[in-house]
SEFILUM-593011 format. One record per residue (C-alpha): x, y, z; residue in one letter. Coordinates in pm, 1 decimal, padded with zeros to 6 digits. Example, Ala and Ser with C-alpha at 12.3 -4.5 7.8 and 13.67 -1.06 7.14 Angstrom:
2
         c1         c2         c3   res
    01230.0   -00450.0    00780.0     a
    01367.0   -00106.0    00714.0     s
END
This chain:
320
         c1         c2         c3   res
    00007.2   -00001.1   -00013.8     m
    00098.1    00372.8   -00084.6     s
    00213.8    00533.6    00229.9     p
   -00030.3    00774.2    00402.5     f
    00144.9    01097.9    00497.5     l
    00018.3    01376.8    00760.2     l
    00189.5    01713.0    00805.8     t
    00083.0    01954.8    01059.1     r
    00098.4    02298.7    00973.7     t
   -00147.5    02444.6    01246.7     l
    00004.7    02447.8    01602.1     p
   -00211.0    02173.0    01835.3     v
   -00368.0    02493.0    01986.3     d
   -00441.2    02642.1    01702.0     a
   -00823.8    02579.2    01701.7     t
   -00866.8    02689.8    02046.7     d
   -00666.6    03005.8    01994.7     a
   -00870.8    03080.6    01677.0     a
   -01208.1    03027.4    01858.4     l
   -01141.0    03259.7    02158.7     r
   -01015.5    03525.5    01895.0     a
   -01355.2    03520.7    01681.0     d
   -01564.8    03497.5    01974.3     v
   -01394.7    03770.5    02158.2     l
   -01381.3    03997.7    01849.9     h
   -01734.8    03866.5    01700.6     g
   -01930.3    03936.4    02055.3     l
   -01776.2    04267.0    02120.5     t
   -01875.3    04429.2    01785.8     r
   -02190.4    04569.7    01620.8     q
   -02339.4    04373.5    01481.7     p
   -02242.6    04053.2    01635.6     k
   -02120.7    03780.6    01442.5     t
   -01972.7    03442.6    01462.4     l
   -01800.2    03272.5    01139.3     p
   -01982.6    02957.4    00996.1     p
   -01648.3    02735.0    01099.5     k
   -01772.5    02702.2    01439.0     w
   -02072.7    02494.9    01343.0     f
   -01878.6    02215.0    01254.9     y
   -01784.2    01987.4    01566.9     d
   -01900.4    01646.1    01523.9     a
   -02244.9    01694.9    01597.1     h
   -02245.3    02019.4    01347.3     g
   -02097.2    01780.3    01074.9     s
   -02373.7    01492.4    01155.0     e
   -02624.2    01801.0    01090.9     l
   -02461.9    01933.5    00789.4     f
   -02468.1    01573.8    00611.2     e
   -02856.8    01540.6    00725.7     e
   -02908.0    01892.5    00563.1     i
   -02731.0    01772.6    00238.0     t
   -03028.3    01533.6    00228.7     r
   -03308.1    01749.7    00249.8     l
   -03528.6    01824.1   -00026.1     p
   -03477.6    02204.4    00004.3     e
   -03100.3    02169.4   -00003.0     y
   -03025.1    02153.3   -00365.2     y
   -02652.6    02234.4   -00363.6     p
   -02508.6    01933.7   -00278.4     t
   -02692.0    01729.2   -00535.1     r
   -02658.9    01991.4   -00803.1     a
   -02293.9    01956.8   -00758.9     e
   -02258.6    01602.9   -00757.9     r
   -02451.1    01596.0   -01051.2     e
   -02207.1    01785.3   -01261.4     i
   -01886.6    01590.3   -01130.3     l
   -02085.7    01260.6   -01228.7     i
   -02159.0    01392.2   -01576.4     d
   -01863.8    01614.5   -01604.3     r
   -01576.8    01446.0   -01440.6     a
   -01448.2    01294.4   -01756.5     g
   -01421.0    01634.0   -01907.2     e
   -01254.2    01801.7   -01627.7     i
   -01006.9    01559.5   -01562.1     a
   -00903.1    01558.5   -01950.9     a
   -00913.9    01966.8   -01941.7     a
   -00664.2    01980.8   -01628.9     s
   -00442.7    01665.7   -01715.2     g
   -00384.0    01644.2   -01354.7     a
   -00118.9    01426.8   -01201.8     r
   -00203.3    01594.8   -00855.7     t
   -00525.4    01668.6   -00683.0     l
   -00526.8    01914.5   -00389.4     i
   -00854.8    01961.3   -00225.9     e
   -00912.8    02261.9   -00008.0     l
   -01145.1    02166.6    00305.9     g
   -01177.4    01811.0    00208.7     s
   -01367.2    01681.6    00486.2     g
   -01474.3    01308.7    00426.6     s
   -01363.5    01364.4    00047.0     s
   -01669.7    01171.3   -00057.2     e
   -01754.5    01409.3   -00380.3     k
   -01415.9    01429.2   -00481.3     t
   -01404.0    01021.5   -00565.8     r
   -01582.2    01145.0   -00903.8     h
   -01264.9    01337.1   -00998.2     l
   -01024.8    01061.9   -00840.2     l
   -01213.4    00811.9   -01077.1     d
   -01165.3    01030.9   -01361.0     a
   -00802.6    01084.3   -01357.7     l
   -00617.3    00768.8   -01464.1     p
   -00264.3    00956.2   -01447.4     a
   -00325.1    01069.1   -01089.6     l
   -00026.4    01019.2   -00869.3     h
   -00099.6    01215.3   -00554.2     s
   -00391.1    01328.9   -00348.3     y
   -00339.9    01613.3   -00132.6     v
   -00654.7    01695.5    00096.1     p
   -00662.9    02005.8    00315.7     v
   -00858.2    02026.1    00644.4     d
   -00817.0    02136.6    01000.9     v
   -00942.0    01810.4    01133.8     s
   -00704.5    01527.2    01171.8     e
   -00962.6    01264.7    01228.3     s
   -01148.6    01371.7    00905.8     a
   -00857.8    01359.7    00722.7     l
   -00745.3    01013.2    00869.6     r
   -01087.5    00871.1    00812.3     g
   -01124.4    00980.2    00456.1     a
   -00752.4    00879.7    00368.9     a
   -00837.2    00519.5    00503.8     d
   -01145.8    00469.3    00265.9     a
   -00963.4    00591.1   -00037.1     l
   -00627.9    00381.6    00024.9     l
   -00848.7    00040.8    00071.3     a
   -00983.5    00151.2   -00285.5     q
   -00684.1    00292.1   -00446.5     r
   -00367.3    00110.5   -00304.8     p
   -00138.6    00290.3   -00551.0     a
   -00253.6    00652.0   -00458.6     l
    00007.7    00869.9   -00282.1     c
   -00211.8    01040.7   -00007.8     v
   -00038.5    01364.5    00168.8     h
   -00281.7    01508.2    00405.1     a
   -00218.1    01884.7    00531.2     l
   -00368.5    01985.3    00859.8     i
   -00377.3    02351.7    00776.5     a
   -00613.8    02638.3    00737.6     d
   -00623.3    02700.3    00385.3     f
   -00762.9    03042.7    00437.6     t
   -00431.4    03167.2    00618.6     g
   -00195.2    03096.0    00348.7     g
   -00054.0    02732.0    00247.4     l
    00265.0    02552.6    00156.5     a
    00213.9    02246.4   -00037.9     l
    00418.3    01964.5   -00059.3     p
    00636.3    01869.9   -00344.5     g
    00410.0    01644.7   -00593.8     t
    00416.3    01610.4   -00947.8     p
    00224.8    01850.6   -01200.4     g
   -00009.6    01942.1   -01373.6     p
   -00196.4    01987.2   -01019.7     r
   -00564.1    02056.1   -00978.1     l
   -00674.8    02269.1   -00699.2     v
   -01030.6    02179.0   -00608.9     a
   -01225.1    02414.1   -00374.0     f
   -01611.7    02285.5   -00404.1     l
   -01909.1    02302.8   -00228.0     g
   -01988.0    02687.2   -00303.3     g
   -01761.3    02721.8    00041.4     t
   -01609.2    03051.4   -00146.7     i
   -01945.9    03188.3   -00080.3     g
   -01889.5    03193.7    00292.0     n
   -01589.5    03478.3    00224.9     l
   -01684.7    03829.9    00225.1     l
   -01587.7    03985.3   -00099.5     p
   -01257.2    04122.5    00031.8     d
   -01178.7    03779.8    00184.2     e
   -01274.9    03614.6   -00134.2     r
   -01000.7    03837.7   -00313.5     s
   -00715.9    03764.6   -00084.6     g
   -00795.5    03381.1   -00104.6     f
   -00807.7    03338.7   -00497.9     l
   -00499.3    03560.5   -00490.6     k
   -00325.5    03313.3   -00242.3     s
   -00445.2    03007.3   -00476.0     v
   -00314.6    03186.2   -00762.1     r
    00004.2    03211.9   -00598.8     s
    00041.1    02833.3   -00547.3     l
   -00011.6    02774.2   -00917.8     l
    00271.8    02690.7   -01150.6     s
    00215.5    02688.0   -01528.9     p
   -00029.1    02381.7   -01645.1     g
   -00199.2    02370.7   -01299.4     d
   -00557.3    02480.2   -01266.5     a
   -00782.5    02560.0   -01014.9     l
   -01162.4    02385.4   -01001.3     l
   -01402.0    02606.8   -00822.0     l
   -01758.1    02565.1   -00693.7     g
   -01998.2    02849.6   -00675.9     t
   -02366.2    02818.6   -00610.9     d
   -02582.7    03057.9   -00850.4     l
   -02820.8    03330.4   -00802.5     v
   -03179.9    03196.3   -00823.7     k
   -03542.3    03273.5   -00728.4     d
   -03544.4    03409.0   -00340.4     e
   -03791.8    03158.3   -00254.6     e
   -03569.2    02862.0   -00364.2     v
   -03295.1    03020.4   -00160.1     l
   -03436.2    03072.1    00176.9     v
   -03566.8    02745.0    00174.6     a
   -03228.1    02538.5    00142.5     a
   -03137.8    02766.2    00448.9     y
   -03469.6    02739.3    00653.4     d
   -03624.9    02377.6    00599.3     d
   -03965.7    02286.6    00716.9     a
   -03802.0    01993.7    00930.9     a
   -03583.3    02220.6    01122.7     g
   -03255.4    02057.7    01083.7     v
   -03079.1    02370.2    00976.7     t
   -03216.7    02564.5    01262.9     a
   -03036.2    02335.2    01504.0     e
   -02729.2    02350.0    01274.2     f
   -02718.8    02730.0    01313.2     n
   -02763.7    02694.6    01699.5     k
   -02489.2    02448.5    01730.2     n
   -02241.1    02733.4    01719.7     v
   -02389.0    02830.6    02059.9     l
   -02323.3    02483.3    02195.8     r
   -01951.7    02501.6    02060.6     v
   -01915.6    02822.2    02256.0     v
   -02072.1    02692.7    02552.8     d
   -01864.2    02358.7    02571.1     r
   -01549.1    02484.5    02445.1     e
   -01513.2    02844.9    02650.9     l
   -01742.8    02772.9    02948.1     g
   -02024.9    03000.3    02812.9     a
   -02383.9    02948.4    02926.4     d
   -02595.0    03014.6    02616.2     f
   -02910.3    02855.0    02580.1     d
   -02971.9    02764.9    02221.2     p
   -03350.8    02777.4    02305.3     a
   -03340.6    03142.7    02387.3     d
   -03265.1    03203.0    02002.0     f
   -03461.4    03195.1    01686.5     d
   -03295.4    03083.0    01381.6     h
   -03345.0    03335.7    01070.3     v
   -03230.1    03303.9    00728.1     a
   -03239.8    03630.2    00476.7     l
   -03202.0    03707.6    00107.1     w
   -02997.3    04028.4    00079.6     d
   -03091.6    04118.2   -00287.7     p
   -02828.6    04385.6   -00300.0     e
   -02545.2    04183.6   -00185.2     r
   -02661.9    03860.6   -00343.6     e
   -02609.2    03646.4   -00083.4     w
   -02797.0    03455.6    00222.6     i
   -02736.0    03554.5    00576.1     e
   -02817.3    03309.5    00863.2     m
   -02871.4    03467.3    01195.5     r
   -02970.6    03398.0    01566.2     l
   -03253.2    03632.2    01701.3     r
   -03264.2    03667.3    02097.8     a
   -03614.5    03618.5    02175.4     r
   -03577.0    03826.8    02470.3     a
   -03323.0    04073.9    02656.8     a
   -03053.7    03833.2    02786.3     l
   -02719.1    03843.2    02920.0     t
   -02430.5    03558.6    02830.1     v
   -02149.0    03497.4    03035.2     k
   -01794.8    03329.9    02854.8     i
   -01639.2    03227.5    03159.4     r
   -01287.7    03154.4    02979.4     d
   -01300.2    03489.4    02828.1     l
   -01406.3    03653.0    03145.8     d
   -01678.6    03800.4    02922.5     l
   -02055.8    03924.0    02985.6     v
   -02241.0    03963.2    02653.6     v
   -02565.3    04148.8    02655.6     a
   -02814.5    04102.0    02403.4     f
   -03130.3    04321.3    02333.2     e
   -03464.8    04134.6    02260.0     a
   -03466.8    04091.3    01891.1     g
   -03108.6    04127.6    01842.2     e
   -02937.4    03946.6    01590.0     e
   -02610.5    03765.5    01575.5     l
   -02498.3    03672.6    01202.5     r
   -02359.3    03336.2    01190.5     t
   -02300.6    03281.9    00814.7     e
   -02295.9    03502.1    00507.1     v
   -02374.1    03248.5    00186.4     s
   -02287.2    03429.2   -00151.6     a
   -02451.6    03333.0   -00477.2     k
   -02274.9    03394.3   -00803.3     f
   -02331.2    03506.4   -01156.1     r
   -02086.4    03385.3   -01454.6     e
   -01979.9    03732.6   -01498.5     e
   -01921.6    03790.8   -01153.0     g
   -01723.4    03465.8   -01102.2     v
   -01509.6    03558.7   -01423.5     r
   -01416.9    03914.2   -01277.1     a
   -01325.6    03796.5   -00961.6     e
   -01095.3    03524.2   -01093.2     l
   -00927.1    03795.0   -01366.8     n
   -00866.3    04032.8   -01051.7     a
   -00664.6    03738.2   -00887.9     a
   -00460.5    03677.9   -01200.0     g
   -00708.3    03368.7   -01305.6     l
   -00860.9    03273.2   -01618.6     r
   -01175.4    03085.9   -01658.1     m
   -01109.9    02823.7   -01951.2     d
   -01411.7    02599.0   -01897.9     r
   -01753.6    02596.4   -01704.7     r
   -01994.0    02337.9   -01629.0     w
   -02339.1    02361.7   -01472.1     t
   -02574.9    02100.0   -01356.2     d
   -02899.5    02054.3   -01563.9     s
   -03119.8    02317.6   -01343.3     g
   -02842.7    02566.7   -01378.0     d
   -02816.4    02595.0   -01024.6     r
   -02444.9    02546.3   -00940.8     f
   -02149.3    02597.8   -01162.5     a
   -01805.8    02431.5   -01163.4     l
   -01546.1    02684.4   -01329.2     s
   -01168.0    02573.3   -01435.3     l
   -00941.8    02850.2   -01414.8     a
   -00550.6    02872.9   -01488.5     t
   -00317.8    03129.8   -01419.0     a
   -00300.5    03444.4   -01643.1     i
END
């Protein structure tokens, strides 16, 4: 069996330090915010997997349709011998690309979760014993140093996760990806597309209430990790479409005036009745906007594929 390599580029205490910084900054500003990455402890990840199976939540199905139908075209256009996946998680969707890349030598999954990386690698190597897997425990938004692997390389950023970044953050991220690319390398970028408000809001406010529980899970994470006394029952889940910015916002709205103590930060946070805590932005895109953002980062969109309902897109971009 090909060896599995794991490289940690984050300090062991990096997650705890980042959570402390995000909570202190986000809950002492107006309006209050918390980054969506803190949804994803083990329970949050299970809830998100459940969300992807809900009838209202189309992005996962739409992207999977493209990968199943177009993986061969993507593979032929990239000619990749190394696949690098940012925010790889379980690497489930990526298997369609792996199957379509006969000359693939190396797979480099990048994630902050060591357990997710090891679990995904075990499953992949059981099926593909000749594949070299070099996993990176890293935060891809904070700069990234890649291992030496054969080119051409394909950097995949799937799931529409780029929509969770604000415009300035997206610009910085795309420029950082551009800096990783050598001649012949490419970026495969997943973007959710602008569509009817009713469809978008339903995807983030499902009838079964699973997304509401997922949203409130960020409070449980802060309670457990920082000794806070949030009660999720004190907040209502809110999902709104911002037509000017063309993004969905998820928020938690305080049902009544309350205070929250965060023991490990020696912090007391007051909420007024009806005050909202923003927990996620999920931008939706148009083709011309994606093309412009890629160009601004020194990348050129060479190919683009959508699902049969034009709900989601995968764009293949190379360095200008």
